[in-house]
N, C-alpha and C positions, 0 to 999 in steps of 0.2 A: 382498486384491487390491482395486483401485479399480474401482468399478462406475459406468460412465458410460452415459447414455442420450440418444437424440434426444428432442426435445420439440416441442410445438406453440407456437412462440414468439408472444408478443404484441408487435406492432410498430406504429409509426406508419404510417398509410395513405400519407402523403407519402413521396416517394423522396429528396428533399433535406432532410436533417435538420440542416442547419447552424444554424438558429435554434431547434432543438428539443431537442438533447442538452445535458447539463450535466456538470460534474465530479462525482465522488462526494462525498457529504455532508461528509466529514472535511476537505476542502480548500476548501470554499466559505466565503469571508469574508462578513460582513454586506453589505459594499459590492458584492461580486460577486453575492450573492443578489438584490439590488435590480436590478442590471444584467440578470441573467437573467430576472427578472420583466418588465422592460421589453422585452427582446428579442422575446418572443412570448407571447401569452396562452396558448399551448399548450406552453410550455417545460416539460420534465419536472422542473424544479426544484420545481414545485408538488406533485409526488409525493415526490421524493427528499429535499428539504430545504425544506419550506414555511415561510412566515412564522408567527411567534407574535404574539399580540395581547394587550393589557393585560387584556381581559375573558375570556381563555380559561378554560374550565372543563372538567369531565368530559365534557360533551356537545358541546362546541364548542371544538376546539383544532386544532393543526397536523396531528394524525393523523386526526381525524375529517374535517377538510376535505380531506385527501389522498384519503381513501376516497370522499368525495362527488365530488370532481373525477374520480377514476378511473371511477366509474359514469357520469358525464356524458359523458366522452370515449368510453366504450364504446357508449353509447346513440347518440351522434352519428356514430359511425364514424371518429372521430379515431384510435382505436387498433383494430387488427383482429388476429384470431387466425389464424395460418397453418393451412391445412386438413390438413396432414400432419405427422407427427413428423419433425423434421429436426435435424441439426447445423448450426451456422452458423460460417462462417469470417470472423473480423474481422481486417482488415488495417489497420494503423495506421502511417502515415508521418509522420516528424518530423525535425527537425534538431537536432544537438547538436555543439558545437565545430566547426562548419563542415562536418559530415558529414550526409548525408541517409540516414536509417536506416528500415528497414521491419520491423515486428514482426507476426507472425501468431499468432493465438490461436484455439482451437476452443471455441466456446460450446456447453456441454453441461449436461445435468442430471446431477448427481453424487450418489450415495447418501451420506448423512451417516454418519460414524463418530465415536465418542469418540476423542480424541487418542490414548489409550493402546492403541487397537485396531490401530494401525499403518499402514493403507493411506493415510491422510491425515495429514500431520505439520505442526506449527506451527514457526515459528522465532522468534517474539517473544511477550512477555507482553502482556496486555490490561488495560484499565481498566474499571471497572464502569459509569461514567456513559454512555459511548457505547453500551454494550450495552443499557442500559435504554431509551435513545432508539430504537435500531433495533428492539427488541422491540415497543414500542408501535406503531411504524409497521407492522411485519409483522402484528401482531394486527389492525390496522385495515384494511389493504389486502389481505392475503394475496397479496403479490406481491413477487418478487425483482426489484427495479428496476435495480440495478447488479450486475455480476458480480464475484465473488471471483476474484483472480488466483492461479493455482497453476502451479508448474513440474513438469515430468517429464523424466527422462533419455531421450534418443532417439539413442543413439550410432550405431545403424545407419540412422537417418533414415527408417525405414519409415513412421512416423506423419506426419512432415513431408512425405514424398513423396505420401501420399494427400491431405493437406490442400492441398498446392501444386497438385495436379491439379484439385482443386475450384476453385482460385483462377482458373481460366480461364473460369469461367462469368460471365455478366453479373451485375453487382451488383444486389441488391434495393434497396439504399439507399446513399447516400454523404453525407458531411458534411465541411465545412471549419470548423475551430474553433481559435483561438489558435495558429496556425502548424502545425496538424496536419491531415492528411487521413485520412478513414476510409472504408472500404467494407465492406459486409456481403454475403456470398454464402451460399446455402443448399445443404446436401447432404441430399437427401431420397430418394436411391436406397437401397432397403433393403439391397442387397448391400454397398454402400460403407459405410453407417452400421454394419452388423453387423461388417464387417471392422475399422473404426476402433475400435469398442467392444471388440473382442477384443484388438487390439493394446494399447490403453490399460489393459486389465484386468491386463496383466503389469507395470504401472508402479506406483511409489509417487508420490503427489502431494504437493507441498510448497507450503503456503499462504505466499505472499510479500506479499500485500496483501489485506486484508479479514478479518483474524483476528476482529475484533469482530462482523462480519456472520456469520461461520461459527459462532461460539459462540452468537450470537443464534438462528440457525437450529436449533442443537442444543437450546437452551432451549425454543424454540417446539415442537419435536418432542416433547420430554418433557412439556410442558404439555398437548399435544393427545392424547397416547397414551392409549388406553382398553383395556379388557379384551379387546375384540374386534379388536384391532389385527392387521393382516395383514403389515405391513411394506412394502406397495405404495402406501400413501396418499401424496399429493403432499407432505405435510410431511416425508417421509423423504428428500427431495432438496433440493438447493440449486443455484442457477445459478453456474457457474464458467467462466472463460476459461482454457483450458489452453495453456500456452506451453512449447515445448521449451527445455531448458537450453542447447541448442546453437543456438538461433535467433540469426541474425546481428544482429538488431535488439534483443536483450535487453540492457538497460542498467541497471546498479545504481549509484546515486549515494550519497554519504554524506549524513548529516543533521547539520548543524552546530548548536551550542548557543550561545544568547545569554543572559547573566545580568544581571539588575538587582536592586536591593534586596539586594545581597550585600555583606558586609563583606570588603573586599579588603585583606589585610595589606600593609604597605609593603614587606616583604621577601619577597613572593610568589616572585620568581625564585629567591631563596636557598632557600626552603622546597622548591621544585620540585627543586632540585639534589640534595636528599637521595636522590631516587629516579630522577631523570632527568638525562640530559646535555642542558643547555639552551643554546641559541645565540640571542643577540640579533641578529636579522637586519634590524633597522629601517633600516639604511643600504643594504641590498642588495635588499630587497623593497619595491617601490613599490605593489604590488597583488597580487591573487590569482594571476595567472599565475606570477609569480616565487615567491610563497609556496608554491604548489602544487608547483612543480618541486623546491623544497628539501625539501618534505614527502615527495614520492614517492621521493626519492633515499634515504630511510632504509630500512633493512632491514625486509622484510615479517615477519621473525621476531620483531621487537620492536615493541611498541606505540608509536605516535608521534602527535603532534597539533601544531597550531599555535595560538598564543595571540595575540590582539590586545587591547590595553588602551585605555581611554578617553583615556589620555595620548598615544596614538599609537605606542606601542612594539609591536614584532612579535617573537615568539619562535617557535622550533621546538624541540620537546623529544621525546626518545625514551628509553625505559626503559634504565637502565644495565645491569641484569642481573635475573634472576628473584628473587634474594635481596632486592633493594632494595624490591620491592613485595609480597613474600610475605605479610607480616603484614596488609596491607590487603585482600587478595583472599580471597574465600570459599574455604574449604578443600575444600568438597564439589563443586567444579567442575573439569572437566578442564583440562589445560594449554592446550588450544586455545581455551577460553573465556577463560582468564586472560591470554591474549596478544592479545585483541581490543582495538583502539583504544578503542571505546566503553566496554567493560567496565573497562579500566584508568582511563580518564578518570572514569567514574562512581564507582568505588570508591576510587581513590587520591587523586584531585584534588578532585572535587566533595564527596564524602562525607568523605574523610579530611582534606585540607588546609583546605578551605573550610567544612567542617561544613554542607554544603548538601544538603538532602533533595530529590532530583530530582523525585520524584513529587508531594510537597506543593507544591514551587515551580511545577511545571507547572500545578497546579490554581489557584494564586493569581496567576499571571501573572508571577512572578519569573523564570521560565525559559521561553524561547521556542525554537522549532526552525525552521530554514530550510534549504532545499536550495541556496540561492543564496549562495555565499561572498561575492560582491561586495556583496550586500545586507547580509550580516552585518558586513562591514568598514565599510560606510556607516553602519549603525545605531550601531555603537560609536563611530565617528568623530564622529557628531552628538551624542553624549551620551545617546542613548535607552537604551543598555545600557552596563554598565560593562566587561564582558568578553565576548569571543567565542572559543569553542574550535572550531577547524576541523579536520575529520577527513578521512582517506583513505577511498576506497570499500572496503567489505568484499568480498573475492572471493566470487563466487557459489558456487563449489565449497566454500568454507569454510562458507557458510550452510547448504548441504545436508548437509555432513558433521556439523555440530553437531546438526541436526535428526535425522539418523540415529542420533546418540548419545543422543537423548532430551533434549538441552539446548536452552534458548531464549536468544536474544541479548537484551541490554538493549533496552528500548523505544527506538524511533527510531534503530535501528542502520543500517538500510538503507532505500533509497528506490528502487523500481523505476520508472524514468521512461520514458515519461509514464504518468500514471494512466489507467485505463480509464474511459471516459465512461459515464454512465447514460443509458438511453433508446434505445440501438441495438436491442436485443432484450431483452425481459423475460420472466420465467417466472411465470405465475400458478399458485397452489396450489389448483387445482380440477380 
């Protein structure tokens, strides 16, 4: 069972956080980092993703400077600790495809479990480099700066009902940032927090964003554990934003692939036709809207993708039949995994036809990811990349079903939009 607890959140004393919050570390580009530094001398990017310098060493680096900044902000009252243990309701409003959406999450302190214990389940694999970065930051600051995002099933809407009732309270803080609006409200009534904790205790939690931070928190727990460990030390918990699977603002987008420094065979369409039905749609698709419509028209039971080449050609491909891809797919995975768009693309096309190692290419810059299909098409059209593979969204229920089966999706298979910001409410480990 998942154990969730209210906590004494660490927050900015200011109530307008528009200039103070930032995206999570993994989507902050160098240019955006500089912009966030300029936005305010108190922007949380100085904790979440601080600058590195040419003279950095063991005693003076981005992690030690984050710890120093944290102490200074505490001493000056820039950051304050709430007096009572609370849950926090984060409401995030945003636009997508002309629609205005609202997503609600419950910020809570959640007991850590190894993945194989069951109450908390992953859906993607992780890389070692981001975990080492996050571990050094956690060691230096002892602070959960940005929340991990996890889903839970709430078919009877009991949890959402309790959260929405709290949404009537006056916000503690608000923010506007990059077309989004945020508000944070506190639930500190003991009866309500106890009821919410009891309801969520019946749930399984599915991590959908923040796998690296979760595994970092587990590593830090094991590093800190001693013989006199009680299990109630703050290292046993991590900050999460819990969102209902049924939340009307829950939005899962695909992650598209961009390839450069890859040898593209002249007969690539013909090679694809051994496993896929391939349509040249260059004459009917002028951009992503038309291409997306053609792609979404393909059966959800068979993997499909779109391909854009640097010569301006556009293709839509879908799997002929399971036999045509059987030899390229790992045999020890369930049929549901072998039918995923991202899995088929990774195993049959990138690894098989193009002899392209996705993990190594991501490390050396030969492979890039984007959630913006228009950007992908533009980058291929400009010659910055040779190929773009555009995917359909993975259904959320499919993500959860694979996690229930103990399977993980290929990296960068899903993108839950928008990201949760850092700096709204933080969780100190003390």
